[in-house]
ChimeraX commands (.cxc) that place a marker at each C-alpha (Angstrom):
marker #1 position 61.71,95.22,113.64 radius 0.5
marker #1 position 62.14,95.62,109.87 radius 0.5
marker #1 position 65.50,95.60,108.10 radius 0.5
marker #1 position 64.88,99.20,107.16 radius 0.5
marker #1 position 64.70,100.17,110.84 radius 0.5
marker #1 position 67.98,98.39,111.42 radius 0.5
marker #1 position 69.69,100.36,108.67 radius 0.5
marker #1 position 72.54,102.50,109.98 radius 0.5
marker #1 position 72.70,106.17,109.03 radius 0.5
marker #1 position 75.56,106.76,106.62 radius 0.5
marker #1 position 77.61,109.87,107.32 radius 0.5
marker #1 position 79.40,111.63,104.49 radius 0.5
marker #1 position 82.27,114.07,104.87 radius 0.5
marker #1 position 82.71,116.69,102.12 radius 0.5
marker #1 position 86.20,118.23,102.28 radius 0.5
marker #1 position 86.38,121.50,100.37 radius 0.5
marker #1 position 89.05,123.26,98.34 radius 0.5
marker #1 position 91.23,126.06,99.68 radius 0.5
marker #1 position 94.92,125.48,98.91 radius 0.5
marker #1 position 97.08,125.98,102.02 radius 0.5
marker #1 position 94.01,126.41,104.21 radius 0.5
marker #1 position 93.26,122.78,103.43 radius 0.5
marker #1 position 95.59,121.46,106.11 radius 0.5
marker #1 position 92.74,122.35,108.47 radius 0.5
marker #1 position 90.96,119.23,107.18 radius 0.5
marker #1 position 93.43,117.22,109.24 radius 0.5
marker #1 position 92.29,119.03,112.38 radius 0.5
marker #1 position 88.64,118.54,111.41 radius 0.5
marker #1 position 89.05,114.79,111.00 radius 0.5
marker #1 position 90.97,114.49,114.27 radius 0.5
marker #1 position 88.32,116.45,116.17 radius 0.5
marker #1 position 85.45,114.48,114.63 radius 0.5
marker #1 position 87.07,111.22,115.69 radius 0.5
marker #1 position 87.40,112.55,119.25 radius 0.5
marker #1 position 83.64,113.03,119.20 radius 0.5
marker #1 position 83.15,109.45,118.03 radius 0.5
marker #1 position 82.35,110.34,114.42 radius 0.5
marker #1 position 84.02,108.41,111.61 radius 0.5
marker #1 position 82.54,109.12,108.18 radius 0.5
marker #1 position 81.33,106.22,106.05 radius 0.5
marker #1 position 81.85,108.24,102.86 radius 0.5
marker #1 position 84.53,110.82,102.05 radius 0.5
marker #1 position 84.55,113.15,99.06 radius 0.5
marker #1 position 87.21,115.79,98.47 radius 0.5
marker #1 position 87.94,118.67,96.17 radius 0.5
marker #1 position 91.51,119.87,95.56 radius 0.5
marker #1 position 93.39,119.91,98.90 radius 0.5
marker #1 position 90.35,118.13,100.35 radius 0.5
marker #1 position 90.99,115.25,97.96 radius 0.5
marker #1 position 94.58,114.99,99.19 radius 0.5
marker #1 position 93.72,114.95,102.88 radius 0.5
marker #1 position 90.69,112.73,102.34 radius 0.5
marker #1 position 92.74,110.28,100.32 radius 0.5
marker #1 position 95.44,110.13,102.98 radius 0.5
marker #1 position 92.75,109.45,105.56 radius 0.5
marker #1 position 91.28,106.62,103.53 radius 0.5
marker #1 position 94.63,104.83,103.11 radius 0.5
marker #1 position 95.40,105.32,106.82 radius 0.5
marker #1 position 98.30,107.71,106.17 radius 0.5
marker #1 position 96.92,110.80,107.90 radius 0.5
marker #1 position 99.51,110.54,110.69 radius 0.5
marker #1 position 102.33,110.46,108.15 radius 0.5
marker #1 position 100.90,113.38,106.18 radius 0.5
marker #1 position 100.37,115.45,109.31 radius 0.5
marker #1 position 103.91,114.87,110.56 radius 0.5
marker #1 position 105.28,115.99,107.20 radius 0.5
marker #1 position 103.19,119.13,106.74 radius 0.5
marker #1 position 103.76,120.31,110.32 radius 0.5
marker #1 position 107.49,120.31,109.60 radius 0.5
marker #1 position 107.33,122.16,106.27 radius 0.5
marker #1 position 109.22,125.45,106.05 radius 0.5
marker #1 position 109.36,128.08,103.31 radius 0.5
marker #1 position 112.48,126.62,101.75 radius 0.5
marker #1 position 110.87,123.18,101.64 radius 0.5
marker #1 position 107.91,124.64,99.76 radius 0.5
marker #1 position 110.18,126.34,97.24 radius 0.5
marker #1 position 112.05,123.10,96.57 radius 0.5
marker #1 position 108.77,121.37,95.72 radius 0.5
marker #1 position 107.83,123.93,93.06 radius 0.5
marker #1 position 109.20,122.77,89.70 radius 0.5
marker #1 position 108.84,125.98,87.73 radius 0.5
marker #1 position 108.27,125.90,83.98 radius 0.5
marker #1 position 106.24,128.05,81.60 radius 0.5
marker #1 position 105.16,125.11,79.44 radius 0.5
marker #1 position 102.29,122.76,80.20 radius 0.5
marker #1 position 99.65,125.32,81.13 radius 0.5
marker #1 position 100.94,126.40,84.55 radius 0.5
marker #1 position 103.83,127.95,86.48 radius 0.5
marker #1 position 104.51,124.56,88.05 radius 0.5
marker #1 position 104.42,121.06,86.59 radius 0.5
marker #1 position 103.65,119.50,89.96 radius 0.5
marker #1 position 105.93,116.50,89.56 radius 0.5
marker #1 position 108.13,117.26,92.59 radius 0.5
marker #1 position 105.10,117.88,94.73 radius 0.5
marker #1 position 103.43,114.63,93.74 radius 0.5
marker #1 position 106.68,112.70,94.30 radius 0.5
marker #1 position 106.78,114.10,97.84 radius 0.5
marker #1 position 103.11,113.29,98.41 radius 0.5
marker #1 position 103.60,109.80,97.00 radius 0.5
marker #1 position 106.28,109.12,99.62 radius 0.5
marker #1 position 103.70,109.81,102.36 radius 0.5
marker #1 position 100.40,108.70,100.86 radius 0.5
marker #1 position 100.18,105.15,99.56 radius 0.5
marker #1 position 98.87,104.88,96.02 radius 0.5
marker #1 position 96.07,102.35,95.55 radius 0.5
marker #1 position 93.12,101.98,93.22 radius 0.5
marker #1 position 90.23,103.95,94.66 radius 0.5
marker #1 position 87.81,101.07,94.08 radius 0.5
marker #1 position 90.02,98.87,96.33 radius 0.5
marker #1 position 89.78,101.20,99.33 radius 0.5
marker #1 position 88.00,99.75,102.38 radius 0.5
marker #1 position 85.42,102.56,102.32 radius 0.5
marker #1 position 83.97,104.86,99.63 radius 0.5
marker #1 position 86.05,107.82,98.46 radius 0.5
marker #1 position 85.95,110.13,95.45 radius 0.5
marker #1 position 87.64,113.31,94.25 radius 0.5
marker #1 position 86.30,116.16,92.12 radius 0.5
marker #1 position 88.05,117.55,89.04 radius 0.5
marker #1 position 87.04,119.83,86.17 radius 0.5
marker #1 position 87.14,118.95,82.48 radius 0.5
marker #1 position 89.07,121.84,80.90 radius 0.5
marker #1 position 87.42,121.48,77.50 radius 0.5
marker #1 position 83.76,121.01,78.45 radius 0.5
marker #1 position 83.72,122.61,81.90 radius 0.5
marker #1 position 81.98,119.52,83.26 radius 0.5
marker #1 position 82.37,118.29,86.81 radius 0.5
marker #1 position 84.24,114.97,86.86 radius 0.5
marker #1 position 83.91,112.50,89.73 radius 0.5
marker #1 position 87.04,110.39,90.14 radius 0.5
marker #1 position 86.03,107.23,91.99 radius 0.5
marker #1 position 88.21,104.59,90.39 radius 0.5
marker #1 position 91.80,104.17,89.25 radius 0.5
marker #1 position 94.93,105.54,90.90 radius 0.5
marker #1 position 94.31,107.54,94.07 radius 0.5
marker #1 position 97.34,109.78,93.48 radius 0.5
marker #1 position 96.33,110.43,89.87 radius 0.5
marker #1 position 92.92,111.55,91.13 radius 0.5
marker #1 position 94.52,113.82,93.71 radius 0.5
marker #1 position 96.89,115.33,91.12 radius 0.5
marker #1 position 93.98,116.16,88.82 radius 0.5
marker #1 position 91.89,117.62,91.61 radius 0.5
marker #1 position 94.64,119.99,92.86 radius 0.5
marker #1 position 95.61,121.42,89.43 radius 0.5
marker #1 position 94.91,125.04,90.38 radius 0.5
marker #1 position 94.53,127.15,87.19 radius 0.5
marker #1 position 97.62,129.17,86.33 radius 0.5
marker #1 position 99.77,127.54,89.00 radius 0.5
marker #1 position 99.73,123.79,88.30 radius 0.5
marker #1 position 99.54,122.32,84.83 radius 0.5
marker #1 position 96.35,120.36,84.03 radius 0.5
marker #1 position 96.51,116.57,83.86 radius 0.5
marker #1 position 95.50,114.36,80.95 radius 0.5
marker #1 position 93.42,111.34,81.90 radius 0.5
marker #1 position 91.44,109.16,79.50 radius 0.5
marker #1 position 91.64,111.74,76.75 radius 0.5
marker #1 position 90.49,114.63,78.96 radius 0.5
marker #1 position 92.48,117.52,80.39 radius 0.5
marker #1 position 91.55,117.78,84.06 radius 0.5
marker #1 position 92.10,120.63,86.49 radius 0.5
marker #1 position 91.10,121.83,89.96 radius 0.5
marker #1 position 87.66,120.62,91.03 radius 0.5
marker #1 position 87.13,123.83,92.98 radius 0.5
marker #1 position 86.11,125.52,89.73 radius 0.5
marker #1 position 82.86,123.54,89.62 radius 0.5
marker #1 position 82.23,122.07,93.09 radius 0.5
marker #1 position 84.38,123.58,95.86 radius 0.5
marker #1 position 82.56,121.70,98.65 radius 0.5
marker #1 position 81.35,118.35,97.26 radius 0.5
marker #1 position 78.13,117.89,99.21 radius 0.5
marker #1 position 76.31,116.60,96.11 radius 0.5
marker #1 position 78.97,113.95,95.53 radius 0.5
marker #1 position 78.61,112.66,99.09 radius 0.5
marker #1 position 74.87,112.34,98.61 radius 0.5
marker #1 position 75.32,110.61,95.24 radius 0.5
marker #1 position 77.61,108.10,96.97 radius 0.5
marker #1 position 74.86,107.22,99.43 radius 0.5
marker #1 position 75.33,109.54,102.41 radius 0.5
marker #1 position 72.21,110.13,104.51 radius 0.5
marker #1 position 73.84,112.95,106.48 radius 0.5
marker #1 position 76.58,115.20,105.10 radius 0.5
marker #1 position 79.13,117.11,107.17 radius 0.5
marker #1 position 80.71,119.74,104.92 radius 0.5
marker #1 position 83.94,121.68,105.49 radius 0.5
marker #1 position 83.97,125.05,103.74 radius 0.5
marker #1 position 87.41,126.71,103.73 radius 0.5
marker #1 position 86.29,129.77,101.79 radius 0.5
marker #1 position 83.58,131.16,104.03 radius 0.5
marker #1 position 85.57,134.14,105.33 radius 0.5
marker #1 position 88.05,134.90,102.56 radius 0.5
marker #1 position 86.33,137.65,100.61 radius 0.5
marker #1 position 87.78,141.09,101.28 radius 0.5
marker #1 position 90.82,139.59,102.99 radius 0.5
marker #1 position 93.07,138.97,99.98 radius 0.5
marker #1 position 95.81,141.46,100.85 radius 0.5
marker #1 position 95.36,142.05,104.60 radius 0.5
marker #1 position 98.32,140.01,105.80 radius 0.5
marker #1 position 100.90,141.06,103.26 radius 0.5
marker #1 position 103.04,142.60,106.00 radius 0.5
marker #1 position 103.06,139.63,108.36 radius 0.5
marker #1 position 106.76,138.83,108.93 radius 0.5
marker #1 position 107.98,135.51,107.64 radius 0.5
marker #1 position 105.12,134.82,105.26 radius 0.5
marker #1 position 107.11,135.13,102.05 radius 0.5
marker #1 position 110.61,134.02,101.03 radius 0.5
marker #1 position 113.37,136.59,101.22 radius 0.5
marker #1 position 115.73,137.23,98.30 radius 0.5
marker #1 position 118.47,135.58,100.38 radius 0.5
marker #1 position 116.31,132.43,100.67 radius 0.5
marker #1 position 115.76,132.33,96.92 radius 0.5
marker #1 position 119.44,132.94,96.16 radius 0.5
marker #1 position 120.39,130.14,98.53 radius 0.5
marker #1 position 117.91,127.76,96.91 radius 0.5
marker #1 position 119.15,128.64,93.43 radius 0.5
marker #1 position 122.78,128.06,94.41 radius 0.5
marker #1 position 121.99,124.71,96.01 radius 0.5
marker #1 position 120.14,123.41,92.98 radius 0.5
marker #1 position 122.47,124.42,90.14 radius 0.5
marker #1 position 123.32,121.59,87.82 radius 0.5
marker #1 position 126.73,120.25,88.94 radius 0.5
marker #1 position 127.31,118.41,85.63 radius 0.5
marker #1 position 130.11,119.32,83.26 radius 0.5
marker #1 position 128.00,119.37,80.10 radius 0.5
marker #1 position 127.76,122.93,78.79 radius 0.5
marker #1 position 124.17,122.63,77.55 radius 0.5
marker #1 position 123.06,121.13,80.87 radius 0.5
marker #1 position 124.59,124.07,82.67 radius 0.5
marker #1 position 122.88,126.56,80.36 radius 0.5
marker #1 position 119.49,124.88,80.88 radius 0.5
marker #1 position 120.12,124.79,84.63 radius 0.5
marker #1 position 120.87,128.51,84.72 radius 0.5
marker #1 position 117.74,129.30,82.70 radius 0.5
marker #1 position 115.59,127.30,85.10 radius 0.5
marker #1 position 117.27,128.93,88.09 radius 0.5
marker #1 position 116.67,132.35,86.56 radius 0.5
marker #1 position 112.98,131.58,86.20 radius 0.5
marker #1 position 112.77,130.50,89.83 radius 0.5
marker #1 position 114.48,133.70,90.94 radius 0.5
marker #1 position 112.16,135.91,88.88 radius 0.5
marker #1 position 108.98,134.20,90.09 radius 0.5
marker #1 position 109.99,133.98,93.74 radius 0.5
marker #1 position 111.22,137.57,93.83 radius 0.5
marker #1 position 107.90,138.56,92.32 radius 0.5
marker #1 position 106.15,136.87,95.25 radius 0.5
marker #1 position 108.58,138.43,97.72 radius 0.5
marker #1 position 108.24,141.94,96.29 radius 0.5
marker #1 position 104.46,141.68,96.56 radius 0.5
marker #1 position 104.86,140.95,100.25 radius 0.5
marker #1 position 106.86,144.15,100.78 radius 0.5
marker #1 position 104.22,146.50,99.31 radius 0.5
marker #1 position 102.92,147.54,102.70 radius 0.5
marker #1 position 102.04,151.15,101.91 radius 0.5
marker #1 position 99.86,150.46,98.86 radius 0.5
marker #1 position 96.73,148.47,98.19 radius 0.5
marker #1 position 97.84,147.65,94.65 radius 0.5
marker #1 position 97.66,143.86,94.19 radius 0.5
marker #1 position 100.52,141.89,92.71 radius 0.5
marker #1 position 100.32,139.04,90.21 radius 0.5
marker #1 position 99.76,136.32,92.77 radius 0.5
marker #1 position 97.32,138.50,94.71 radius 0.5
marker #1 position 95.26,138.83,91.52 radius 0.5
marker #1 position 95.45,135.09,90.84 radius 0.5
marker #1 position 94.53,134.17,94.41 radius 0.5
marker #1 position 91.80,136.80,94.56 radius 0.5
marker #1 position 90.28,135.56,91.30 radius 0.5
marker #1 position 90.21,131.97,92.54 radius 0.5
marker #1 position 88.67,133.15,95.82 radius 0.5
marker #1 position 85.90,135.04,94.02 radius 0.5
marker #1 position 85.04,132.09,91.78 radius 0.5
marker #1 position 85.06,129.54,94.59 radius 0.5
marker #1 position 83.11,131.76,96.99 radius 0.5
marker #1 position 80.35,132.39,94.45 radius 0.5
marker #1 position 80.14,128.76,93.33 radius 0.5
marker #1 position 80.15,127.51,96.93 radius 0.5
marker #1 position 77.27,129.80,97.86 radius 0.5
marker #1 position 75.27,128.72,94.83 radius 0.5
marker #1 position 75.90,124.98,95.23 radius 0.5
marker #1 position 75.16,124.92,98.96 radius 0.5
marker #1 position 72.02,127.01,98.54 radius 0.5
marker #1 position 70.66,124.33,96.21 radius 0.5
marker #1 position 72.00,121.36,98.20 radius 0.5
marker #1 position 72.86,122.44,101.75 radius 0.5
marker #1 position 74.84,120.11,104.02 radius 0.5
marker #1 position 73.27,118.85,107.21 radius 0.5
marker #1 position 76.17,120.25,109.24 radius 0.5
marker #1 position 78.52,122.98,108.01 radius 0.5
marker #1 position 82.01,123.40,109.50 radius 0.5
marker #1 position 83.76,126.67,108.64 radius 0.5
marker #1 position 87.35,127.08,109.86 radius 0.5
marker #1 position 88.37,130.74,110.23 radius 0.5
marker #1 position 91.45,130.83,108.05 radius 0.5
marker #1 position 91.34,134.04,106.01 radius 0.5
marker #1 position 94.76,135.01,107.40 radius 0.5
marker #1 position 96.38,132.05,105.59 radius 0.5
marker #1 position 97.11,132.82,101.95 radius 0.5
marker #1 position 97.06,130.69,98.83 radius 0.5
marker #1 position 100.56,129.16,98.97 radius 0.5
marker #1 position 101.39,129.34,102.68 radius 0.5
marker #1 position 101.61,125.60,103.09 radius 0.5
marker #1 position 104.21,126.10,105.83 radius 0.5
marker #1 position 101.47,127.28,108.23 radius 0.5
marker #1 position 100.02,123.81,108.73 radius 0.5
marker #1 position 99.95,123.92,112.52 radius 0.5
marker #1 position 97.78,127.06,112.46 radius 0.5
marker #1 position 95.47,125.55,109.87 radius 0.5
marker #1 position 95.10,122.25,111.74 radius 0.5
marker #1 position 94.27,124.10,114.95 radius 0.5
marker #1 position 91.70,126.16,113.03 radius 0.5
marker #1 position 90.03,122.95,111.90 radius 0.5
marker #1 position 89.88,121.59,115.43 radius 0.5
marker #1 position 88.33,124.82,116.72 radius 0.5
marker #1 position 85.75,124.82,113.94 radius 0.5
marker #1 position 84.57,121.35,114.93 radius 0.5
marker #1 position 84.35,122.48,118.54 radius 0.5
marker #1 position 82.07,125.35,117.49 radius 0.5
marker #1 position 79.80,122.80,115.77 radius 0.5
marker #1 position 79.83,120.40,118.74 radius 0.5
marker #1 position 76.15,120.80,119.58 radius 0.5
marker #1 position 75.01,119.96,116.05 radius 0.5
marker #1 position 77.46,117.07,115.79 radius 0.5
marker #1 position 76.34,115.54,119.08 radius 0.5
marker #1 position 72.87,115.16,117.61 radius 0.5
marker #1 position 74.35,112.60,115.18 radius 0.5
marker #1 position 75.45,110.34,118.02 radius 0.5
marker #1 position 78.69,108.30,117.98 radius 0.5
marker #1 position 79.41,106.01,115.05 radius 0.5
marker #1 position 82.96,104.84,115.83 radius 0.5
marker #1 position 82.25,101.49,114.20 radius 0.5
marker #1 position 81.89,103.20,110.82 radius 0.5
marker #1 position 84.74,103.10,108.31 radius 0.5
marker link #1:1,2 radius 0.2
marker link #1:2,3 radius 0.2
marker link #1:3,4 radius 0.2
marker link #1:4,5 radius 0.2
marker link #1:5,6 radius 0.2
marker link #1:6,7 radius 0.2
marker link #1:7,8 radius 0.2
marker link #1:8,9 radius 0.2
marker link #1:9,10 radius 0.2
marker link #1:10,11 radius 0.2
marker link #1:11,12 radius 0.2
marker link #1:12,13 radius 0.2
marker link #1:13,14 radius 0.2
marker link #1:14,15 radius 0.2
marker link #1:15,16 radius 0.2
marker link #1:16,17 radius 0.2
marker link #1:17,18 radius 0.2
marker link #1:18,19 radius 0.2
marker link #1:19,20 radius 0.2
marker link #1:20,21 radius 0.2
marker link #1:21,22 radius 0.2
marker link #1:22,23 radius 0.2
marker link #1:23,24 radius 0.2
marker link #1:24,25 radius 0.2
marker link #1:25,26 radius 0.2
marker link #1:26,27 radius 0.2
marker link #1:27,28 radius 0.2
marker link #1:28,29 radius 0.2
marker link #1:29,30 radius 0.2
marker link #1:30,31 radius 0.2
marker link #1:31,32 radius 0.2
marker link #1:32,33 radius 0.2
marker link #1:33,34 radius 0.2
marker link #1:34,35 radius 0.2
marker link #1:35,36 radius 0.2
marker link #1:36,37 radius 0.2
marker link #1:37,38 radius 0.2
marker link #1:38,39 radius 0.2
marker link #1:39,40 radius 0.2
marker link #1:40,41 radius 0.2
marker link #1:41,42 radius 0.2
marker link #1:42,43 radius 0.2
marker link #1:43,44 radius 0.2
marker link #1:44,45 radius 0.2
marker link #1:45,46 radius 0.2
marker link #1:46,47 radius 0.2
marker link #1:47,48 radius 0.2
marker link #1:48,49 radius 0.2
marker link #1:49,50 radius 0.2
marker link #1:50,51 radius 0.2
marker link #1:51,52 radius 0.2
marker link #1:52,53 radius 0.2
marker link #1:53,54 radius 0.2
marker link #1:54,55 radius 0.2
marker link #1:55,56 radius 0.2
marker link #1:56,57 radius 0.2
marker link #1:57,58 radius 0.2
marker link #1:58,59 radius 0.2
marker link #1:59,60 radius 0.2
marker link #1:60,61 radius 0.2
marker link #1:61,62 radius 0.2
marker link #1:62,63 radius 0.2
marker link #1:63,64 radius 0.2
marker link #1:64,65 radius 0.2
marker link #1:65,66 radius 0.2
marker link #1:66,67 radius 0.2
marker link #1:67,68 radius 0.2
marker link #1:68,69 radius 0.2
marker link #1:69,70 radius 0.2
marker link #1:70,71 radius 0.2
marker link #1:71,72 radius 0.2
marker link #1:72,73 radius 0.2
marker link #1:73,74 radius 0.2
marker link #1:74,75 radius 0.2
marker link #1:75,76 radius 0.2
marker link #1:76,77 radius 0.2
marker link #1:77,78 radius 0.2
marker link #1:78,79 radius 0.2
marker link #1:79,80 radius 0.2
marker link #1:80,81 radius 0.2
marker link #1:81,82 radius 0.2
marker link #1:82,83 radius 0.2
marker link #1:83,84 radius 0.2
marker link #1:84,85 radius 0.2
marker link #1:85,86 radius 0.2
marker link #1:86,87 radius 0.2
marker link #1:87,88 radius 0.2
marker link #1:88,89 radius 0.2
marker link #1:89,90 radius 0.2
marker link #1:90,91 radius 0.2
marker link #1:91,92 radius 0.2
marker link #1:92,93 radius 0.2
marker link #1:93,94 radius 0.2
marker link #1:94,95 radius 0.2
marker link #1:95,96 radius 0.2
marker link #1:96,97 radius 0.2
marker link #1:97,98 radius 0.2
marker link #1:98,99 radius 0.2
marker link #1:99,100 radius 0.2
marker link #1:100,101 radius 0.2
marker link #1:101,102 radius 0.2
marker link #1:102,103 radius 0.2
marker link #1:103,104 radius 0.2
marker link #1:104,105 radius 0.2
marker link #1:105,106 radius 0.2
marker link #1:106,107 radius 0.2
marker link #1:107,108 radius 0.2
marker link #1:108,109 radius 0.2
marker link #1:109,110 radius 0.2
marker link #1:110,111 radius 0.2
marker link #1:111,112 radius 0.2
marker link #1:112,113 radius 0.2
marker link #1:113,114 radius 0.2
marker link #1:114,115 radius 0.2
marker link #1:115,116 radius 0.2
marker link #1:116,117 radius 0.2
marker link #1:117,118 radius 0.2
marker link #1:118,119 radius 0.2
marker link #1:119,120 radius 0.2
marker link #1:120,121 radius 0.2
marker link #1:121,122 radius 0.2
marker link #1:122,123 radius 0.2
marker link #1:123,124 radius 0.2
marker link #1:124,125 radius 0.2
marker link #1:125,126 radius 0.2
marker link #1:126,127 radius 0.2
marker link #1:127,128 radius 0.2
marker link #1:128,129 radius 0.2
marker link #1:129,130 radius 0.2
marker link #1:130,131 radius 0.2
marker link #1:131,132 radius 0.2
marker link #1:132,133 radius 0.2
marker link #1:133,134 radius 0.2
marker link #1:134,135 radius 0.2
marker link #1:135,136 radius 0.2
marker link #1:136,137 radius 0.2
marker link #1:137,138 radius 0.2
marker link #1:138,139 radius 0.2
marker link #1:139,140 radius 0.2
marker link #1:140,141 radius 0.2
marker link #1:141,142 radius 0.2
marker link #1:142,143 radius 0.2
marker link #1:143,144 radius 0.2
marker link #1:144,145 radius 0.2
marker link #1:145,146 radius 0.2
marker link #1:146,147 radius 0.2
marker link #1:147,148 radius 0.2
marker link #1:148,149 radius 0.2
marker link #1:149,150 radius 0.2
marker link #1:150,151 radius 0.2
marker link #1:151,152 radius 0.2
marker link #1:152,153 radius 0.2
marker link #1:153,154 radius 0.2
marker link #1:154,155 radius 0.2
marker link #1:155,156 radius 0.2
marker link #1:156,157 radius 0.2
marker link #1:157,158 radius 0.2
marker link #1:158,159 radius 0.2
marker link #1:159,160 radius 0.2
marker link #1:160,161 radius 0.2
marker link #1:161,162 radius 0.2
marker link #1:162,163 radius 0.2
marker link #1:163,164 radius 0.2
marker link #1:164,165 radius 0.2
marker link #1:165,166 radius 0.2
marker link #1:166,167 radius 0.2
marker link #1:167,168 radius 0.2
marker link #1:168,169 radius 0.2
marker link #1:169,170 radius 0.2
marker link #1:170,171 radius 0.2
marker link #1:171,172 radius 0.2
marker link #1:172,173 radius 0.2
marker link #1:173,174 radius 0.2
marker link #1:174,175 radius 0.2
marker link #1:175,176 radius 0.2
marker link #1:176,177 radius 0.2
marker link #1:177,178 radius 0.2
marker link #1:178,179 radius 0.2
marker link #1:179,180 radius 0.2
marker link #1:180,181 radius 0.2
marker link #1:181,182 radius 0.2
marker link #1:182,183 radius 0.2
marker link #1:183,184 radius 0.2
marker link #1:184,185 radius 0.2
marker link #1:185,186 radius 0.2
marker link #1:186,187 radius 0.2
marker link #1:187,188 radius 0.2
marker link #1:188,189 radius 0.2
marker link #1:189,190 radius 0.2
marker link #1:190,191 radius 0.2
marker link #1:191,192 radius 0.2
marker link #1:192,193 radius 0.2
marker link #1:193,194 radius 0.2
marker link #1:194,195 radius 0.2
marker link #1:195,196 radius 0.2
marker link #1:196,197 radius 0.2
marker link #1:197,198 radius 0.2
marker link #1:198,199 radius 0.2
marker link #1:199,200 radius 0.2
marker link #1:200,201 radius 0.2
marker link #1:201,202 radius 0.2
marker link #1:202,203 radius 0.2
marker link #1:203,204 radius 0.2
marker link #1:204,205 radius 0.2
marker link #1:205,206 radius 0.2
marker link #1:206,207 radius 0.2
marker link #1:207,208 radius 0.2
marker link #1:208,209 radius 0.2
marker link #1:209,210 radius 0.2
marker link #1:210,211 radius 0.2
marker link #1:211,212 radius 0.2
marker link #1:212,213 radius 0.2
marker link #1:213,214 radius 0.2
marker link #1:214,215 radius 0.2
marker link #1:215,216 radius 0.2
marker link #1:216,217 radius 0.2
marker link #1:217,218 radius 0.2
marker link #1:218,219 radius 0.2
marker link #1:219,220 radius 0.2
marker link #1:220,221 radius 0.2
marker link #1:221,222 radius 0.2
marker link #1:222,223 radius 0.2
marker link #1:223,224 radius 0.2
marker link #1:224,225 radius 0.2
marker link #1:225,226 radius 0.2
marker link #1:226,227 radius 0.2
marker link #1:227,228 radius 0.2
marker link #1:228,229 radius 0.2
marker link #1:229,230 radius 0.2
marker link #1:230,231 radius 0.2
marker link #1:231,232 radius 0.2
marker link #1:232,233 radius 0.2
marker link #1:233,234 radius 0.2
marker link #1:234,235 radius 0.2
marker link #1:235,236 radius 0.2
marker link #1:236,237 radius 0.2
marker link #1:237,238 radius 0.2
marker link #1:238,239 radius 0.2
marker link #1:239,240 radius 0.2
marker link #1:240,241 radius 0.2
marker link #1:241,242 radius 0.2
marker link #1:242,243 radius 0.2
marker link #1:243,244 radius 0.2
marker link #1:244,245 radius 0.2
marker link #1:245,246 radius 0.2
marker link #1:246,247 radius 0.2
marker link #1:247,248 radius 0.2
marker link #1:248,249 radius 0.2
marker link #1:249,250 radius 0.2
marker link #1:250,251 radius 0.2
marker link #1:251,252 radius 0.2
marker link #1:252,253 radius 0.2
marker link #1:253,254 radius 0.2
marker link #1:254,255 radius 0.2
marker link #1:255,256 radius 0.2
marker link #1:256,257 radius 0.2
marker link #1:257,258 radius 0.2
marker link #1:258,259 radius 0.2
marker link #1:259,260 radius 0.2
marker link #1:260,261 radius 0.2
marker link #1:261,262 radius 0.2
marker link #1:262,263 radius 0.2
marker link #1:263,264 radius 0.2
marker link #1:264,265 radius 0.2
marker link #1:265,266 radius 0.2
marker link #1:266,267 radius 0.2
marker link #1:267,268 radius 0.2
marker link #1:268,269 radius 0.2
marker link #1:269,270 radius 0.2
marker link #1:270,271 radius 0.2
marker link #1:271,272 radius 0.2
marker link #1:272,273 radius 0.2
marker link #1:273,274 radius 0.2
marker link #1:274,275 radius 0.2
marker link #1:275,276 radius 0.2
marker link #1:276,277 radius 0.2
marker link #1:277,278 radius 0.2
marker link #1:278,279 radius 0.2
marker link #1:279,280 radius 0.2
marker link #1:280,281 radius 0.2
marker link #1:281,282 radius 0.2
marker link #1:282,283 radius 0.2
marker link #1:283,284 radius 0.2
marker link #1:284,285 radius 0.2
marker link #1:285,286 radius 0.2
marker link #1:286,287 radius 0.2
marker link #1:287,288 radius 0.2
marker link #1:288,289 radius 0.2
marker link #1:289,290 radius 0.2
marker link #1:290,291 radius 0.2
marker link #1:291,292 radius 0.2
marker link #1:292,293 radius 0.2
marker link #1:293,294 radius 0.2
marker link #1:294,295 radius 0.2
marker link #1:295,296 radius 0.2
marker link #1:296,297 radius 0.2
marker link #1:297,298 radius 0.2
marker link #1:298,299 radius 0.2
marker link #1:299,300 radius 0.2
marker link #1:300,301 radius 0.2
marker link #1:301,302 radius 0.2
marker link #1:302,303 radius 0.2
marker link #1:303,304 radius 0.2
marker link #1:304,305 radius 0.2
marker link #1:305,306 radius 0.2
marker link #1:306,307 radius 0.2
marker link #1:307,308 radius 0.2
marker link #1:308,309 radius 0.2
marker link #1:309,310 radius 0.2
marker link #1:310,311 radius 0.2
marker link #1:311,312 radius 0.2
marker link #1:312,313 radius 0.2
marker link #1:313,314 radius 0.2
marker link #1:314,315 radius 0.2
marker link #1:315,316 radius 0.2
marker link #1:316,317 radius 0.2
marker link #1:317,318 radius 0.2
marker link #1:318,319 radius 0.2
marker link #1:319,320 radius 0.2
marker link #1:320,321 radius 0.2
marker link #1:321,322 radius 0.2
marker link #1:322,323 radius 0.2
marker link #1:323,324 radius 0.2
marker link #1:324,325 radius 0.2
marker link #1:325,326 radius 0.2
marker link #1:326,327 radius 0.2
marker link #1:327,328 radius 0.2
marker link #1:328,329 radius 0.2
view
């Protein structure tokens, strides 16, 4: 038998963008492993880069434990508001928290191939991040326009990869995958931007925001420090009350600021995803049904993870045709 006949099929896993819906990638990976499927190659965009990176450094358990315990107040504490730097949030607190759970290594030193997708702000080009710091790659890939400030790397300003390649099937193939399993988090989001505004508990109350602001006031005695602290607290209050007030508009279909931002991102990613996958379709497509989870509802991880597990179950027949490959890493 020739060496070519002995060659093992390489399976690639393309983890798509989708903000808070991205916790479903954890459920997808868990369910795939239960079926004996461990991808040889992992490529991720935005939240897919975060979960895929955690998987590659064997920190998925730690990440899952953390995100399942997140509550609304925890999310608010991770959002370092500031109107400078090209976004509402700088992202430093969030990356510090992620860095405590996901080990930072050079991507080229990982035991198996991994890459993240980002977008060059100046040229609009798709950038494949397959070397250097894993956490730097994740930070660039999750820089959602308008929310998180872009990141400068090697003279380029990088932002969310979902703007150019929301489900990185092409990257998996370029990295050598023979078969690509793709996870599309945006397949059912159009027309559902404002449907769940009235779901209780989805948005922070004014009492929550006031409590957060009080807890985080600068305790120092320096007058200027106190002034700066109050200005920052005021910005947090204004932004969070804006989110909260949008949640209370139950009798009108008028979208708020964050509805418009989320809806715009959804439109762009839906159209690009359709176009990219029409030209380069995955061999197996997994589509978690997560339209009820909105852009920043990262505290709904358990629902998202369950949605990922169910999506893999729906694709069981197609996946079984691949056969087990538990020796792959």
